[in-house]
N, C-alpha and C positions, 0 to 999 in steps of 0.2 A: 270724625275721622280727622286725624291730625296730619298735616302735610308739612313736609320739610322742603324748604326752597334753597337754591344755592345757584350761584352765577354760572353760565354754560359758555364762558368766553374762550374756550381752548381753540386751538388752531387745527387745521386740518392735517392729517398725516399721510395723505396720499402722496406717492411719489410724482412729482410733476414732470419727471423725465420719461415717463411711460406714456405711451399713445393711447387716446381714449377709445381707440379702436382694438385695444388688447385687454379685455376684461380680465379679472384676476379675483380671485377668492378673499373677500374679507368680512365673512359672517360666521355663523355658529349656530347649533340648535340644541337646545336643552334648558332646562331650568333647574335651579339648584335651591338650597335653602335659604339664599339670600332674598327669597321673595318677600317682600315686605309691603307695607303701605305705598301707594303710588304717587309720591311726591315728584315733582317735574322740575327740571332746570331749563331756563330759557336761554337761547342765544340771541342777542338783539338783531333784529332783522335790519335795522337802519344802517348798522356799521358793518354788516356782513361782507358786502363787496370790498369795501376798503381793506378790511382785514384780510380778505383772501388775496388781494392783489399784492398788499405788504408782504404776507408770508409768502407767497409765490417768488417775489423778488429776492427777499432774504434767503430763501431756501436755494433758489438757483444760484447766488453768489456762494452760498456755503458749499454746495457741490462742486462748483467749478474751481474754488479754491482748494477744496479737498483732492479733486483730480490733479491739480499741479503739484501739490505737496506730498501726495501719497507716496511717490518713491523714496522719500526722504524718512519716512517713518515706519516703524513696526508696530503692528497691532498689539495693545497690552493684552494679558491674559484675560479671558472673560471670566465674570463671576460664576462660580459653580452653582448649580441648582441644588438645594438641598433635597436629598431624597435617600431611602435605603435600598441598598443593592439585596435583593433576594438570596437567602442563604441556601447554598446548593444542597446543604444537608438537611434542609427541612423536610418534616414528614408531610408537608402540604405541596411538595413537588409532584405533578401530576402529568401524565400524557394527555393533552387537551385535544387531540385530533378528533374531528368529527367522522363518525362512521361512513365510508364511502357509499354505502347504499342509500343514505339519507340524501347526500348531494347528487348521486345518480338517479333518484327516485326510483329506486328498485324496492319500493316497500310493500309491494302487492295491494296498494290502495285501490279500491273499486270506484271508478267514476260513475256517478249515478245523478239522477235528476231528483231521486227521493231525498228530502232533507233528513239529516240524522243530528245527534248530540255528539261531540267528541270531546273527550277529556284529556287534560294534559296536566303533569304535575312538574312545576320547575323548581329545582332547588339552587339557590343563588349563593355561591360560596366564592371565597378568595383563595388563590393558591399561586405557586410559581411554575411557570410553563415556559417552554422554548420554542414559540412559532417559527422562529427563523434560525434557530439554533443556539441563541444567547438567552439565558434564563431571565426572565422579568416577572413583575408581579402582575396578576390577570384577576379578572372577575369572571367567574365561569358560570354556565347554566348546566346543570348535571353533569359537572365535571368536563366540559367541552366548550370551545369557542372556534368557529361558530356553534351557537346553540343547537339543540334539537329542532328538526324539521317539524314545522305545523303544516299539516295537509288537510284540506276540507274540500267539500264540494259546494257550489254555490247555493245559498239558502240554508246551509248548515248552522247549527248553533255551537259555540265554542266556550268551553269552561276550562280556563287555564289557573290552577292554583299556584300562586308564587310564593314560596317559602324563603323568606330572607335569613340566611344562615351566616350572612357576613358579620364579624363581631362587632363593627363599629359604624357601618355607613348604612343609612336609609336608602331605598330605591323605588323606583316605579318602572312600568313597562308600557311603552307605547307602540301600538300597532300601526305601524307607518303604512298608509295608503287604505286602511280600513275605514268604511264609512260612518260607523257607529250611529247607524240610523237610531234615533230616540234613544241612544245610550250615551250620552255627552260624558257621564261619570265614569265610563269605562275607558276612555282615550289615554289615561295614563300620563298625564302631564303634570309634574310636579309643580304646585303652586298655581296651576290653573284649574284642573279638573279632580285633582285630589292631593293629599299631602303624603308624604314618602312612607313607603312601609318600613317600620323601625327594625332594628336587628332583633331576630328571635321571633317576628310576628309573620303573619301570613295574609294574603288577600286573594279572593277570587274574581278573576276578570271572566264576565259573562255575557257574551254578545253574539249578533247573528251577522253572517256575510251574505246578506241577500242582495242580489243584482250585481255581484261581483264576479270577476275571474281574472286569473293572470297571477302575476309575480308581485309579491310584496315582502316585507320584513319587519321585525320587531327589535327594538332596541331600548336601552334604559334611558329615561327622559329626565335624569337629575344629573345636573351640571354636566361634566364630560365624562361620565362614567362608561359610556359606550366605547370610547377609546380605549379603555382597559381590557375589552373583550365580551362585554354583555350585549351581544346581537345574535340574530338568527334568521333564517329564511322562513317564509310564508308562501305556499302555493294553493292557489283556489282553482279547482277543476270544474269544467262545465261541459257536459256532452254537446252543448250548442257552441262552443267556443269558435270564433270565426277566424281560425288561423290554418294556413296550409297543413295538410297532414304530414306527420314525421313518424320515423322508425324509432327513435330514442329521444330522451329528454334529460337535461343536466342543469344543476344550479352552479353558477360561477360567482361567487362572492369576491370582490376585489377591494382593497383600501389600503391607506397608509398605515404604519404601524410605528409607535413610539415606544422606546424601551423605558423611559421615565414615567413614573406615575402621573396620570394627566392632571390631577389636581396641583401638583407641583408645577407643571408646565402651565396651567391656567393662572396660577397665582403670579408668576413671573410675567406673563403675557400682559395682565391687566395692570402691571406697575408701570413705573415711569421710563424704565430703561432695562427692557429684557436682556439678559446675558447674550444671547443670540443675535440681538437686533443693533448692537452699537448703541448709538445715541438716539435712534429712531424708536420712539414708541409706537406700538400696534403693529409690529413685525411678528408674523407668526412663527412658530418654532418649524424647525425643519425635522421631517421625519426620519427615522432610522432605516426603514425598509417598506417594501410594498408586499402585502399577502395575497396570494390566490388560495381561496378557500382554506384559509387559517394557517398557512404556512409557505415558507420560502428559505432560500439559503443564505449564509453569511460567510465573510472571509474571517476564519478564527484567527488569522495572523495578524489582523488589523485592529486598531482600538480607534474610537472616536477621538477627534481632535479637541483641543482645549475650548474650542468655541461651540462645542456641540451642545445640543439641547438633551443629548442621551445622558445616562446615569451609570454605564457600564464601565467598570474601572480599567486602568491602564496598568500593565498590560491585561489584555482581555483574559477572562477565564470562564468556566462554567459554559463553553461553547462546544456545541457537537455538529457544527456546520450546517444543520438543517437538512430540510428535504424538499425536492421540486414536486409541485402539483402534477400529476400524471393522469391521464384518462384515455380512452380508446373509442375510435369510431370504426363503425363496420363499413367496408368498402361498398361504394354505390347505394348508401342509404343517406338519408338526411336527418340531421339531428337538430333539435332546438335547444339553444344555450340560453339560460335565464341569467342575465347579467344584473348584479345588484352592487352598488356601491356603498360600502360601509365606512368610506373615508372620513376622517375627521375634518380635513381640510383641503387635500390635494385632489384637484380634478385629474382625470386619467384618460388616456387612449387605450382601446383594447383592439388588437389585431390577431389574426391566425395566418401564418406565412402561407403564401400562395392559394389562400382560399378566401372567396367572396362571401360577404354575410348579407343576408336578406333580413332586415328590420320588420317584424310583425307586430311587435306590441311595445308600447310606451307607457310606463306606469299603470298597468292594468287596463289600458285601452287598446283594443285590436285595430290595427291600421292597414291601409293597403301596402303590400310589400315594397321596401324601398331598398335596392342593391347599393352596396358600399364595401369599402375594404377596411374601415376603421369605425369604430364607435367612440365619440367624446361622451365621457359620463362624469356628472358631478356628484358630490356628496348627496345620498338620499335617493337618486334616481335609479329607474330599472329600465332595461331594454330586453325583449326577446328578440334573438336572430336566429336564423336558420342556416346551417352549413352543410353543405353537400360533400360527402366524401368521394370525390371523383378525380382525385390526384393519384399518382403513382403510389402504390402501397409504400409505406415509410413512416417516419417520425417527423412532426412538423412543431415548431415553437408557438405556443401561446404567448403573445407579449402584452404586458400591462405596463405602460409608460407615462411616467408624471407629466402632465402638461406645463412644462417649467415656465413658459412664457406667460401663462395665464393668471399667475399669482405671485405675490410677494413671498420670498422665503428668506428666513434668517441664515445665519452661516451655517452651512451645510455639514453634516456629521461625515467622519472618514468613512463609516459603515455606508452611508448613503451615496458617496462618491464611488466606493467599490463596486455598488451594483448599477452605477451610472443612471440612477433614477429609473430603473426599469426590473421588472420581476418577469420570469419567464416561467411557464408550465411546458409539459410535452404531451403533445396528442399524437398517439401511435394508431397506426390502422390495425385492425385486429387480425388481419393475415399477414402481418409483418412480425418477425421474430425480434421484439424489444428487448434488451437486456437492462434496461434502466439508464444506461449511460447516454451521453450526447453526441458520440462519435458518428452514430447514423442519421443524425438530423439532417433532413434536406429541405428543399423549398427556398424561397427568398422572402425577405422582409418587404413589407409595404412602405412606400414614402409616405409619412404622416402629413405632408405638407402638399402633397400632389393635388392640383386641381381635376386632373384626369387619371384614371388607372385602366390597366388592361382587364377586359371582361366586365367593367362597369361604366366606361364612358366618363362622363362629367361626374365628379363627385357630388353628393347633395349638401356637404358642408360649406357654407358661405365663409365662415371665420373658424380659425383653429380653437378659439376660446369661446364658442356659442353652441347653443342647441342646434338642431336641424332649423333651417328657415321656417318660422311660425306658421307660413301658409302652405308648407309642403306636405306634411304629414296628413292623411285624410282617414278618420275614423271609420271602420267598415261599417258600424251601426251609426247610421247617419242621425244628425240631431242639429236644428237650427240653433242659432244664439238664443239665450234665454232673454225675454223681456224684462226690462229694468223699471222698477217704480220709483215715484218721487219718494225721497227720503232715504234712498238706498244708493246713493252715488257717493263712493268714498274715495279719498285721495289722500296719499302720504308720501312724503319724500324721506329718504335716509341719507345720512353723510356720516362721515368719520372724524372724530376729533380727539382732543386730550384734556382731560379734566383731572389733573393729578394721577394720570393714568389713563389707559385706552377705553374710549366709549364710542358708542354709535348714538348718533342723534336721529330720532323720528319726529318729524314736525317740529325742529328746532327744540325738542325736549329730549331729556335723558329718563329712560323708564328705570323705575326702581320696583321690584317685584314683590310680591307678597312674601312674608316671612311666616313660616309654621302655619300657613293657612293656604286655603284655595279660593280662587275668585270665583269660582262657580257656587261656592257657598254663600259669598257675599252680593252675587247679583239678585236683582238689578240696581241696587242702591248705588253701587260704584261706577255704574255705566256713563254717567254724566260727569263724574269728577275725573275719572282716569282717562286721558287723552289718548291713552294706547289702545282703547276700546273702540272700534268701529261698529256702531250699533245700527242695524237696518231697522227702519221704522215701519215700512210698508210690510204687511204679513201675507199680501197676496201676489207679490211680484218678486223677481229676482233682484240681485244686487251686483253693482259694478264696482270694482276696485282697481284704481290707478296706483301702481307702484313705481315711484319715481326715484332713479338712482342720481343722486349727487355725489358719486365716489368713483374713484378711478377704476376699481377693479370689478369683475363680473361676481354676482351673487347669485347662488341657487336658492330660491324661496320656496318653501313648503308650506302648504295649507293643509291643516288636520281636517279630515272628514268632509262630509257634505250632503250629498244627494243620493238617494236609494237607488234610482233608476239608471243613473250613469255612473253609479259607484262613487268613488271618492273625489272624482276629478273636477277640476274647475274648467272653463273654458277660455282658451287664449284667444281673444277677440281683436286685440290692437297692439301695436307697437311702433317705435320709432326713435329718432334720437333726441336727445336734450329733454327738458322738462315738459310734461304734457301740456299743451296748450300755452306754452310761454310766448312764443311769437310766430309769425306767419311762415317763418322758414323752417320750423320744426315741425314737420309733416308725419302725422299719425297714418300708418297703413291699418285698414280695418279689414277683418274677415268674419262676416256674420253668417256665412253659409258653410254649416258642418265644420265649425273650427275644431282644432285640436284640443282633446281633453286630458288632462294630466294632473299630477298633483304636486309636482316639483318643477320649477321653471327657472331657466338662468335669465337674470336681468342683467344685459351687458353695461359696462361702466357708461356713465353720463348718458343714459338713455331712459326710455319709460315702457313698460309692459302694462297691457290691461287686461284684467281677467273678470270673468263673470261666474256667478254661483246663484243657485236657484234660491238660496235663503230660506229653505223650508224645513230644515233639520234644527230643531230646538237646541240651543247650546251656547257655549263660550269656546270658540276654536282658536286654535293658535295658528299664526302666519309668521314664520321667520325664517331668517337665513339658515341653511343646514350647515354652514361652516360653524363647527362648534364652538370655535374662540369668538366668533363674531355674534352668534346668538346669546352667549353669556356676557358680552360687552353691551348688549341692549338692542340688537338688530331684531327686533321681536314686537310684534303687535297681536292683538286679539280681535277677532270677528265674532259678533254676537248677533243672535237673530231669534225670532219667535220667542221673546222672553217671557210672555204671559203663558204660553204652553210649557215652557221650561219650568216655571214655578209649579204648575200642575203636576207635572212629571216628578218633580223633586218631592212634593207632598205624598205623592201615591207610592213612591218608590220604597219607603220605609214602614208602610201602613201594616200594622200587624206584628212587625218583628220585635224582638227583644232588643235591649239598648245595645247589647254586644254584637248583635247582628246588622244594625244600621249602618248604611253606606256613608249617609250625609255627614261630613266633618269628622269621619274616622282618621285617626292618627293626628289630627291637628289639635295643636295647642296655642294658637294665636287667637286673638279676641275677634269674634264675629258679630 
């Protein structure tokens, strides 16, 4: 295998003006067709401190000079991002709204403990739709976004036929949070567990959901495709689910929305000077809106500013103003809201005016109820909250607000400014005569920064940009920390830099993914050569992974699959400031007694988080930041385990099949 080496002496692009206590997103999730052999670029360790100090001083001087001189200069027009504005007369313009009965779980689904096989067919198409009133190019599943609901009982077998009907793009679908027990090849990660499904071709995902329950989702795992609309909800029922009883159940998918095609934005972001970031490489593009279950509203009389990452022309056209998400609650009942963040990069707060939320599930793990007035949710994360309809009958605003202080954002768009970084939906009591307008809205908004709130007391959130304190949430299904074996202690550090464009460094190296091939088909021979693969050698014990952040912003890290008994989740067993074990002043807090289990964890800036996994599920599993821009610039590692068993499974997988039905290497054109 050839390896290409190149210098990695780029400077950090983190903003030194931000406090290390204010985490912010600089990662991303997804693999694209740039997966190729895994050469590494090394940044010299000996010169790192000096370079960092020199860069800090120069950057501080530059920023100070800019602040003094800024009143005397006018910003030059930003370079436009090349894109095609969708044709409003196109026959591909569609109404992409998701049927309310799916999102309200009014599907007559029978919850049962008897396993069954459930079949779905997904037709992936491109079209123009207007989720917030402005027409934009989208990728749709069966003509809708969010895509169709997948509903199952724990123990069921799922078979999903994916027909790629897009004219030019390959695709895959990842089943986020599903453990893929003994089915690594169904995880849907392009370049890792499969090659992309080409246009005009089909692939059947076939897997079980044994030992899992709760709220999950699916999305494309090719580059930034899901930004364009390819995502949808998954709900796994269990008659023995350990959450308080409710009278209703609803899905709330929330996330940022970009009007420009995501590949155009990604190309500019990875460059040396994205048009929305001025002279600062690595600045993420600003969204145009926030969606609640696939829609929101826009101001049709305004257009994006010249520094926008949007592609909508000026003056605006093809705008219908959009629609607000609305739903109803029955008075004096309790409803479960299943919150799913499909954001590309924007962390969000969710609140319901005058209503307290009880957190009862985190990423598929039932927890002892935690009262709060707000939910902080990062890309890829899920929470179930209970809402009791005990306020005076009326209408109340569901608010989804960008956590602006938690991440870098380039020059904001005019449409983003119009909504002030907040989307609203309307929740109406069923015994209130609601005409669809906002004149009757009552209640009061919650203070997102409050340390105490009426009806709650002390809020459980310690920082506005972090997950719940790691030791606070207690799983209802108790489980001690997994024992770790020798050869299974892993450690990596990530940082941000510039190598003729934005990159993430992992252990001082730059990852270059496979191209037209998948790591799964090359294992185990690449395991020792690719420093992005953490291989657990002890097959009879668990593994521990230390994630060290040497970056300013917070990053939500997602681990694919893992363990059948505890679902997909890893255990969060340790955390603390700075690099793990760097010196005696950097204290690590440990929790080995029933630690929280989840699959997407926020790693605060300049800190460390320690997770444990059983390491018993054969496969090569992705572990990456779920900010898509960051995953694409290299904030991505692989976790490999039980490689001998994996080889046995791969050999048995295609036994007796014809060449056309074989899974191994399907759609791959690279050398293996």
